[in-house]
Every structure is written in structure tokens, then in C-alpha cells.
N, CA, C and O atoms as a Tinker XYZ file with bonds, in Angstrom:
   360  protein
     1  N      3.212000   -7.276000   21.759000    73     2
     2  CA     2.811000   -6.811000   20.442000    64     1     3
     3  C      1.649000   -7.444000   19.769000    63     2     4     5
     4  O      1.651000   -8.674000   19.718000    81     3
     5  N      0.861000   -6.926000   19.353000    73     3     6
     6  CA    -0.551000   -7.906000   18.759000    64     5     7
     7  C     -0.329000   -7.511000   17.267000    63     6     8     9
     8  O      0.170000   -6.459000   16.868000    81     7
     9  N     -0.794000   -8.558000   16.513000    73     7    10
    10  CA    -0.408000   -8.691000   15.082000    64     9    11
    11  C     -1.989000   -9.185000   14.935000    63    10    12    13
    12  O     -2.517000  -10.012000   15.679000    81    11
    13  N     -2.574000   -8.573000   13.930000    73    11    14
    14  CA    -4.031000   -8.494000   13.364000    64    13    15
    15  C     -3.901000   -8.646000   11.760000    63    14    16    17
    16  O     -3.189000   -7.912000   11.074000    81    15
    17  N     -4.536000   -9.495000   11.359000    73    15    18
    18  CA    -4.451000   -9.626000    9.700000    64    17    19
    19  C     -5.781000   -9.315000    9.236000    63    18    20    21
    20  O     -6.790000   -9.832000    9.716000    81    19
    21  N     -5.782000   -8.282000    8.095000    73    19    22
    22  CA    -7.190000   -7.915000    7.837000    64    21    23
    23  C     -7.230000   -7.885000    6.651000    63    22    24    25
    24  O     -6.148000   -7.461000    6.245000    81    23
    25  N     -8.067000   -8.164000    5.646000    73    23    26
    26  CA    -8.267000   -8.622000    4.390000    64    25    27
    27  C     -8.797000   -7.272000    3.850000    63    26    28    29
    28  O     -9.905000   -7.068000    4.347000    81    27
    29  N     -8.407000   -6.242000    2.990000    73    27    30
    30  CA    -8.740000   -5.005000    2.677000    64    29    31
    31  C     -9.019000   -4.941000    1.286000    63    30    32    33
    32  O     -8.062000   -5.047000    0.520000    81    31
    33  N    -10.099000   -4.795000    0.851000    73    31    34
    34  CA   -10.056000   -4.441000   -0.948000    64    33    35
    35  C     -9.231000   -3.403000   -1.146000    63    34    36    37
    36  O     -8.837000   -2.579000   -0.320000    81    35
    37  N     -8.947000   -3.509000   -2.512000    73    35    38
    38  CA    -7.887000   -2.761000   -3.312000    64    37    39
    39  C     -8.437000   -1.238000   -2.985000    63    38    40    41
    40  O     -7.779000   -0.369000   -2.413000    81    39
    41  N     -9.857000   -1.099000   -3.499000    73    39    42
    42  CA   -10.180000    0.437000   -3.454000    64    41    43
    43  C    -10.104000    0.856000   -1.683000    63    42    44    45
    44  O     -9.803000    2.000000   -1.345000    81    43
    45  N    -10.382000   -0.106000   -0.775000    73    43    46
    46  CA   -10.028000    0.789000    0.863000    64    45    47
    47  C     -8.734000    0.871000    0.653000    63    46    48    49
    48  O     -8.445000    2.032000    0.945000    81    47
    49  N     -7.535000    0.169000    0.228000    73    47    50
    50  CA    -6.116000    0.724000    0.386000    64    49    51
    51  C     -5.741000    1.892000   -0.467000    63    50    52    53
    52  O     -5.064000    2.798000    0.020000    81    51
    53  N     -6.156000    1.929000   -1.764000    73    51    54
    54  CA    -5.983000    3.293000   -2.446000    64    53    55
    55  C     -6.889000    4.629000   -1.525000    63    54    56    57
    56  O     -6.496000    5.756000   -1.223000    81    55
    57  N     -7.777000    4.172000   -1.348000    73    55    58
    58  CA    -8.622000    5.295000   -0.615000    64    57    59
    59  C     -8.075000    5.878000    0.802000    63    58    60    61
    60  O     -8.240000    6.958000    1.370000    81    59
    61  N     -7.249000    4.527000    1.176000    73    59    62
    62  CA    -6.515000    5.302000    2.596000    64    61    63
    63  C     -5.299000    5.612000    2.550000    63    62    64    65
    64  O     -4.623000    5.804000    3.561000    81    63
    65  N     -4.759000    5.724000    1.072000    73    63    66
    66  CA    -3.389000    6.167000    0.741000    64    65    67
    67  C     -3.003000    7.583000    1.561000    63    66    68    69
    68  O     -1.826000    7.679000    1.908000    81    67
    69  N     -3.697000    8.428000    1.815000    73    67    70
    70  CA    -3.373000    9.520000    2.233000    64    69    71
    71  C     -3.084000    9.726000    3.851000    63    70    72    73
    72  O     -2.636000   10.746000    4.373000    81    71
    73  N     -3.520000    8.282000    4.618000    73    71    74
    74  CA    -3.127000    8.324000    5.727000    64    73    75
    75  C     -2.359000    7.333000    6.190000    63    74    76    77
    76  O     -2.307000    6.913000    7.346000    81    75
    77  N     -1.530000    6.832000    4.881000    73    75    78
    78  CA    -0.572000    5.727000    4.912000    64    77    79
    79  C      0.665000    6.636000    4.888000    63    78    80    81
    80  O      0.633000    7.574000    4.091000    81    79
    81  N      1.800000    6.470000    5.695000    73    79    82
    82  CA     3.111000    7.036000    4.975000    64    81    83
    83  C      3.645000    5.839000    4.117000    63    82    84    85
    84  O      3.662000    4.714000    4.617000    81    83
    85  N      4.099000    6.062000    2.781000    73    83    86
    86  CA     4.761000    5.540000    1.983000    64    85    87
    87  C      5.785000    5.576000    2.038000    63    86    88    89
    88  O      6.370000    4.553000    1.685000    81    87
    89  N      6.425000    6.486000    2.400000    73    87    90
    90  CA     7.738000    6.734000    2.210000    64    89    91
    91  C      8.878000    6.928000    3.644000    63    90    92    93
    92  O      9.791000    7.747000    3.747000    81    91
    93  N      8.488000    5.985000    4.538000    73    91    94
    94  CA     9.374000    5.838000    5.645000    64    93    95
    95  C     10.895000    5.935000    5.242000    63    94    96    97
    96  O     11.081000    5.955000    4.026000    81    95
    97  N     11.909000    5.993000    5.963000    73    95    98
    98  CA    13.465000    6.134000    5.547000    64    97    99
    99  C     13.716000    4.602000    5.167000    63    98   100   101
   100  O     14.602000    4.400000    4.337000    81    99
   101  N     13.069000    3.563000    5.658000    73    99   102
   102  CA    13.616000    2.395000    4.949000    64   101   103
   103  C     13.304000    1.693000    3.622000    63   102   104   105
   104  O     13.847000    0.729000    3.083000    81   103
   105  N     12.280000    2.455000    3.258000    73   103   106
   106  CA    11.606000    2.471000    1.742000    64   105   107
   107  C     12.562000    2.774000    0.661000    63   106   108   109
   108  O     13.165000    3.839000    0.525000    81   107
   109  N     12.649000    1.623000   -0.176000    73   107   110
   110  CA    13.508000    2.251000   -1.128000    64   109   111
   111  C     12.441000    3.240000   -2.269000    63   110   112   113
   112  O     11.219000    3.275000   -2.124000    81   111
   113  N     12.935000    3.747000   -3.014000    73   111   114
   114  CA    12.260000    4.642000   -4.098000    64   113   115
   115  C     11.653000    3.951000   -5.202000    63   114   116   117
   116  O     11.690000    2.721000   -5.175000    81   115
   117  N     11.000000    4.636000   -6.344000    73   115   118
   118  CA    10.479000    3.851000   -7.319000    64   117   119
   119  C     11.371000    2.937000   -8.012000    63   118   120   121
   120  O     12.472000    3.291000   -8.435000    81   119
   121  N     10.979000    1.956000   -8.111000    73   119   122
   122  CA    12.165000    0.531000   -8.435000    64   121   123
   123  C     11.420000   -0.320000   -9.783000    63   122   124   125
   124  O     12.096000   -1.079000  -10.477000    81   123
   125  N      9.992000   -0.089000  -10.036000    73   123   126
   126  CA     9.392000   -0.962000  -10.940000    64   125   127
   127  C      9.381000   -0.326000  -12.312000    63   126   128   129
   128  O      8.953000    0.819000  -12.458000    81   127
   129  N      9.832000   -1.029000  -13.298000    73   127   130
   130  CA     9.469000   -0.326000  -14.655000    64   129   131
   131  C      8.351000   -0.754000  -15.206000    63   130   132   133
   132  O      7.780000   -1.732000  -14.722000    81   131
   133  N      7.873000   -0.130000  -16.252000    73   131   134
   134  CA     6.140000   -0.261000  -16.815000    64   133   135
   135  C      5.910000   -1.796000  -17.098000    63   134   136   137
   136  O      4.786000   -2.285000  -16.990000    81   135
   137  N      6.919000   -2.477000  -17.431000    73   135   138
   138  CA     6.379000   -4.034000  -17.711000    64   137   139
   139  C      6.185000   -4.822000  -16.295000    63   138   140   141
   140  O      5.615000   -5.913000  -16.313000    81   139
   141  N      6.565000   -4.381000  -15.316000    73   139   142
   142  CA     6.419000   -5.092000  -14.114000    64   141   143
   143  C      5.236000   -4.394000  -13.544000    63   142   144   145
   144  O      4.652000   -5.005000  -12.649000    81   143
   145  N      4.721000   -3.110000  -13.927000    73   143   146
   146  CA     3.477000   -2.376000  -12.857000    64   145   147
   147  C      2.072000   -2.959000  -14.289000    63   146   148   149
   148  O      0.860000   -2.804000  -14.142000    81   147
   149  N      2.500000   -3.362000  -15.073000    73   147   150
   150  CA     1.554000   -3.658000  -15.921000    64   149   151
   151  C      1.037000   -4.992000  -15.707000    63   150   152   153
   152  O     -0.111000   -5.301000  -16.025000    81   151
   153  N      2.196000   -6.112000  -14.958000    73   151   154
   154  CA     1.894000   -7.213000  -14.725000    64   153   155
   155  C      1.153000   -7.433000  -13.351000    63   154   156   157
   156  O      0.385000   -8.354000  -13.075000    81   155
   157  N      1.576000   -6.319000  -12.502000    73   155   158
   158  CA     0.535000   -6.390000  -11.319000    64   157   159
   159  C     -0.946000   -6.033000  -11.622000    63   158   160   161
   160  O     -1.899000   -6.681000  -11.188000    81   159
   161  N     -1.031000   -5.027000  -12.347000    73   159   162
   162  CA    -2.475000   -4.760000  -12.621000    64   161   163
   163  C     -3.100000   -5.862000  -13.584000    63   162   164   165
   164  O     -4.145000   -6.351000  -13.155000    81   163
   165  N     -2.815000   -6.164000  -14.357000    73   163   166
   166  CA    -2.971000   -7.655000  -15.366000    64   165   167
   167  C     -3.210000   -8.587000  -14.203000    63   166   168   169
   168  O     -4.310000   -9.114000  -14.365000    81   167
   169  N     -2.616000   -9.010000  -13.079000    73   167   170
   170  CA    -2.891000  -10.172000  -12.359000    64   169   171
   171  C     -3.853000   -9.841000  -11.520000    63   170   172   173
   172  O     -4.611000  -10.742000  -11.159000    81   171
   173  N     -4.055000   -8.464000  -11.007000    73   171   174
   174  CA    -5.410000   -8.362000  -10.044000    64   173   175
   175  C     -6.573000   -8.409000  -11.188000    63   174   176   177
   176  O     -7.407000   -9.306000  -11.066000    81   175
   177  N     -6.672000   -7.669000  -12.095000    73   175   178
   178  CA    -7.897000   -7.815000  -12.804000    64   177   179
   179  C     -8.038000   -9.248000  -13.200000    63   178   180   181
   180  O     -9.200000   -9.369000  -13.585000    81   179
   181  N     -7.465000  -10.303000  -13.283000    73   179   182
   182  CA    -7.548000  -11.646000  -13.711000    64   181   183
   183  C     -7.674000  -12.265000  -12.400000    63   182   184   185
   184  O     -7.489000  -13.482000  -12.417000    81   183
   185  N     -7.946000  -11.737000  -11.241000    73   183   186
   186  CA    -8.287000  -12.284000  -10.026000    64   185   187
   187  C     -6.940000  -13.316000   -9.249000    63   186   188   189
   188  O     -7.010000  -14.147000   -8.344000    81   187
   189  N     -6.002000  -12.922000   -9.898000    73   187   190
   190  CA    -4.567000  -13.817000   -9.376000    64   189   191
   191  C     -4.391000  -13.172000   -7.803000    63   190   192   193
   192  O     -4.783000  -12.078000   -7.397000    81   191
   193  N     -3.863000  -13.949000   -7.269000    73   191   194
   194  CA    -3.264000  -13.715000   -5.620000    64   193   195
   195  C     -2.025000  -12.651000   -6.007000    63   194   196   197
   196  O     -1.297000  -12.814000   -6.986000    81   195
   197  N     -1.933000  -11.713000   -5.217000    73   195   198
   198  CA    -0.804000  -10.858000   -5.082000    64   197   199
   199  C     -0.269000  -10.770000   -3.723000    63   198   200   201
   200  O     -1.034000  -10.904000   -2.768000    81   199
   201  N      1.082000  -10.541000   -3.541000    73   199   202
   202  CA     1.828000  -10.576000   -2.345000    64   201   203
   203  C      1.157000   -9.739000   -1.309000    63   202   204   205
   204  O      0.586000   -8.771000   -1.810000    81   203
   205  N      1.067000   -9.816000   -0.135000    73   203   206
   206  CA     0.725000   -9.133000    1.131000    64   205   207
   207  C      1.388000   -8.050000    0.886000    63   206   208   209
   208  O      2.455000   -8.072000    0.272000    81   207
   209  N      0.708000   -6.711000    1.444000    73   207   210
   210  CA     1.186000   -5.435000    1.751000    64   209   211
   211  C      1.184000   -5.531000    3.639000    63   210   212   213
   212  O      0.402000   -6.082000    4.413000    81   211
   213  N      2.308000   -4.807000    3.843000    73   211   214
   214  CA     2.171000   -4.878000    5.463000    64   213   215
   215  C      2.382000   -3.435000    5.819000    63   214   216   217
   216  O      3.303000   -2.769000    5.346000    81   215
   217  N      1.488000   -2.974000    6.675000    73   215   218
   218  CA     1.184000   -1.864000    7.132000    64   217   219
   219  C      1.151000   -1.933000    9.014000    63   218   220   221
   220  O      0.599000   -2.850000    9.622000    81   219
   221  N      1.684000   -1.057000    9.521000    73   219   222
   222  CA     1.910000   -0.975000   10.939000    64   221   223
   223  C      0.846000    0.263000   11.461000    63   222   224   225
   224  O      0.965000    1.411000   11.035000    81   223
   225  N      0.029000   -0.046000   12.222000    73   223   226
   226  CA    -1.030000    1.140000   12.893000    64   225   227
   227  C     -0.141000    1.832000   13.542000    63   226   228   229
   228  O      0.804000    1.272000   14.096000    81   227
   229  N     -0.327000    3.239000   13.568000    73   227   230
   230  CA     0.347000    3.899000   14.585000    64   229   231
   231  C     -0.544000    4.559000   15.757000    63   230   232   233
   232  O     -1.608000    5.127000   15.511000    81   231
   233  N     -0.002000    4.427000   17.074000    73   231   234
   234  CA    -1.027000    4.862000   18.057000    64   233   235
   235  C     -1.282000    6.602000   17.754000    63   234   236   237
   236  O     -0.597000    7.459000   17.196000    81   235
   237  N     -2.405000    6.609000   18.318000    73   235   238
   238  CA    -3.045000    7.952000   18.292000    64   237   239
   239  C     -2.347000    8.815000   18.940000    63   238   240   241
   240  O     -2.127000    9.844000   18.302000    81   239
   241  N     -1.854000    8.760000   20.140000    73   239   242
   242  CA    -1.258000    9.503000   21.183000    64   241   243
   243  C      0.414000    9.390000   21.118000    63   242   244   245
   244  O      1.077000    9.903000   22.019000    81   243
   245  N      1.088000    8.656000   19.951000    73   243   246
   246  CA     2.196000    8.581000   20.042000    64   245   247
   247  C      3.181000    9.730000   19.351000    63   246   248   249
   248  O      2.636000   10.813000   19.142000    81   247
   249  N      4.517000    9.605000   18.995000    73   247   250
   250  CA     5.294000   10.510000   19.241000    64   249   251
   251  C      5.093000   10.895000   17.766000    63   250   252   253
   252  O      5.636000   11.964000   17.490000    81   251
   253  N      4.592000   10.427000   16.972000    73   251   254
   254  CA     4.620000   10.302000   15.078000    64   253   255
   255  C      3.561000   11.402000   15.234000    63   254   256   257
   256  O      2.353000   11.204000   15.366000    81   255
   257  N      4.306000   12.820000   15.195000    73   255   258
   258  CA     3.512000   13.663000   14.947000    64   257   259
   259  C      3.176000   13.874000   13.475000    63   258   260   261
   260  O      3.978000   14.649000   12.955000    81   259
   261  N      2.363000   13.485000   12.753000    73   259   262
   262  CA     2.303000   13.318000   11.379000    64   261   263
   263  C      0.568000   13.168000   11.299000    63   262   264   265
   264  O     -0.035000   12.779000   12.299000    81   263
   265  N     -0.153000   13.498000   10.064000    73   263   266
   266  CA    -1.380000   13.311000    9.723000    64   265   267
   267  C     -1.639000   11.833000    9.119000    63   266   268   269
   268  O     -2.711000   11.573000    8.572000    81   267
   269  N     -0.428000   10.716000    9.266000    73   267   270
   270  CA    -0.771000    9.345000    8.890000    64   269   271
   271  C     -1.024000    8.447000   10.074000    63   270   272   273
   272  O     -0.284000    8.405000   11.057000    81   271
   273  N     -1.949000    7.842000    9.939000    73   271   274
   274  CA    -2.354000    6.658000   10.975000    64   273   275
   275  C     -1.763000    5.312000   10.771000    63   274   276   277
   276  O     -1.986000    4.517000   11.684000    81   275
   277  N     -1.061000    4.890000    9.776000    73   275   278
   278  CA    -0.332000    3.797000    9.520000    64   277   279
   279  C      1.097000    4.011000    8.738000    63   278   280   281
   280  O      1.316000    4.951000    7.974000    81   279
   281  N      1.747000    3.285000    8.968000    73   279   282
   282  CA     3.090000    3.262000    8.241000    64   281   283
   283  C      3.411000    2.136000    7.415000    63   282   284   285
   284  O      3.140000    1.108000    8.036000    81   283
   285  N      3.843000    1.911000    6.351000    73   283   286
   286  CA     4.280000    1.151000    5.482000    64   285   287
   287  C      5.335000    0.463000    5.544000    63   286   288   289
   288  O      6.371000    0.915000    5.056000    81   287
   289  N      5.303000   -0.873000    6.203000    73   287   290
   290  CA     6.464000   -1.970000    6.400000    64   289   291
   291  C      6.955000   -2.546000    5.445000    63   290   292   293
   292  O      8.147000   -2.838000    5.549000    81   291
   293  N      6.208000   -2.927000    4.146000    73   291   294
   294  CA     6.494000   -3.894000    3.388000    64   293   295
   295  C      5.817000   -3.637000    1.786000    63   294   296   297
   296  O      4.624000   -3.332000    1.783000    81   295
   297  N      6.384000   -3.725000    0.686000    73   295   298
   298  CA     5.356000   -3.498000   -0.849000    64   297   299
   299  C      4.886000   -2.322000   -0.719000    63   298   300   301
   300  O      3.663000   -2.301000   -0.587000    81   299
   301  N      5.536000   -1.078000   -0.705000    73   299   302
   302  CA     4.916000    0.072000   -0.712000    64   301   303
   303  C      4.804000    0.564000   -2.028000    63   302   304   305
   304  O      3.959000    1.421000   -2.286000    81   303
   305  N      5.855000   -0.056000   -3.220000    73   303   306
   306  CA     5.829000    0.022000   -4.550000    64   305   307
   307  C      4.469000   -0.472000   -4.886000    63   306   308   309
   308  O      3.778000    0.310000   -5.540000    81   307
   309  N      3.963000   -1.593000   -4.574000    73   307   310
   310  CA     2.407000   -1.970000   -4.969000    64   309   311
   311  C      1.795000   -1.200000   -4.964000    63   310   312   313
   312  O      1.183000   -0.962000   -6.005000    81   311
   313  N      1.542000   -0.131000   -3.490000    73   311   314
   314  CA     0.557000    0.762000   -3.332000    64   313   315
   315  C      0.681000    1.763000   -4.010000    63   314   316   317
   316  O     -0.302000    2.492000   -4.138000    81   315
   317  N      2.029000    2.130000   -4.703000    73   315   318
   318  CA     1.976000    3.520000   -5.562000    64   317   319
   319  C      1.516000    3.148000   -6.840000    63   318   320   321
   320  O      0.867000    3.960000   -7.499000    81   319
   321  N      1.808000    1.852000   -7.341000    73   319   322
   322  CA     1.456000    1.450000   -8.430000    64   321   323
   323  C     -0.034000    1.483000   -8.643000    63   322   324   325
   324  O     -0.464000    2.087000   -9.625000    81   323
   325  N     -0.858000    0.887000   -7.811000    73   323   326
   326  CA    -2.381000    0.865000   -7.477000    64   325   327
   327  C     -2.857000    2.411000   -7.514000    63   326   328   329
   328  O     -3.586000    2.915000   -8.368000    81   327
   329  N     -2.381000    2.935000   -6.591000    73   327   330
   330  CA    -2.683000    4.536000   -6.924000    64   329   331
   331  C     -2.657000    5.118000   -8.048000    63   330   332   333
   332  O     -3.567000    5.887000   -8.358000    81   331
   333  N     -1.576000    4.858000   -8.902000    73   331   334
   334  CA    -1.557000    5.609000  -10.106000    64   333   335
   335  C     -2.273000    4.995000  -11.131000    63   334   336   337
   336  O     -2.384000    5.569000  -12.214000    81   335
   337  N     -2.838000    3.765000  -10.905000    73   335   338
   338  CA    -3.710000    3.303000  -11.850000    64   337   339
   339  C     -5.010000    3.821000  -11.954000    63   338   340   341
   340  O     -5.617000    3.834000  -10.883000    81   339
   341  N     -5.728000    4.330000  -13.112000    73   339   342
   342  CA    -7.163000    5.072000  -12.999000    64   341   343
   343  C     -7.968000    3.943000  -12.213000    63   342   344   345
   344  O     -7.776000    2.727000  -12.197000    81   343
   345  N     -8.911000    4.705000  -11.578000    73   343   346
   346  CA    -9.757000    4.015000  -10.500000    64   345   347
   347  C    -10.971000    3.591000  -10.939000    63   346   348   349
   348  O    -11.851000    3.219000  -10.162000    81   347
   349  N    -11.095000    3.617000  -12.155000    73   347   350
   350  CA   -12.634000    3.406000  -12.466000    64   349   351
   351  C    -12.980000    1.896000  -12.455000    63   350   352   353
   352  O    -14.119000    1.451000  -12.596000    81   351
   353  N    -11.541000    0.959000  -12.219000    73   351   354
   354  CA   -11.896000   -0.492000  -11.995000    64   353   355
   355  C    -11.751000   -0.835000  -10.805000    63   354   356   357
   356  O    -11.643000   -2.060000  -10.849000    81   355
   357  N    -11.670000   -0.446000   -9.581000    73   355   358
   358  CA   -11.678000   -0.534000   -8.605000    64   357   359
   359  C    -13.218000   -0.643000   -7.743000    63   358   360
   360  O    -13.233000   -0.755000   -6.518000    81   359
């Protein structure tokens, strides 16, 4: 297994959201209340580090008969929060 690390801008992560399966069976549902969501956005706007998001790239000829090219492995709630925030600042 090859592991690659990429630094993505938040704007790229949000723009690529339609190609990412955010709801694999192992992901829990919405777990963050508004104060925690606000803290995440505030941390980003202040330039603070945030936890990593882990994605798995799916093979183009694989058994995943979906329109997604990546599947979320960890930190899906963060992507959902970012996608729900107005995009004027990204």
C-alpha cells in the first residue's frame, strides 16, 4: 500500500466534496453542535492548525461503482462543517 500526503487548501477540499463519499458505513452522523462548528471555523480564520482529514483514493477501475473518486476515512464532520460555511472566505 502506498501512502501519499498532500496539503490541500480548504477551497480545494470543499470544491472536491462532490467526488468524496462523506458517508461510508463506518462514519458516524452529524455529531457537532454549533459551538464546536464555530470554534473550527474560528480556528481556520485565525490561521491555526486543524486536525488532518484522511481520504482514500479509489481505483478508477475498482469495484466501487460510484461517481466518487475518494472515500472519507477520518474527520468527515469537519468537511461537512466547512462545506456548510459560506464560501466567500475560502
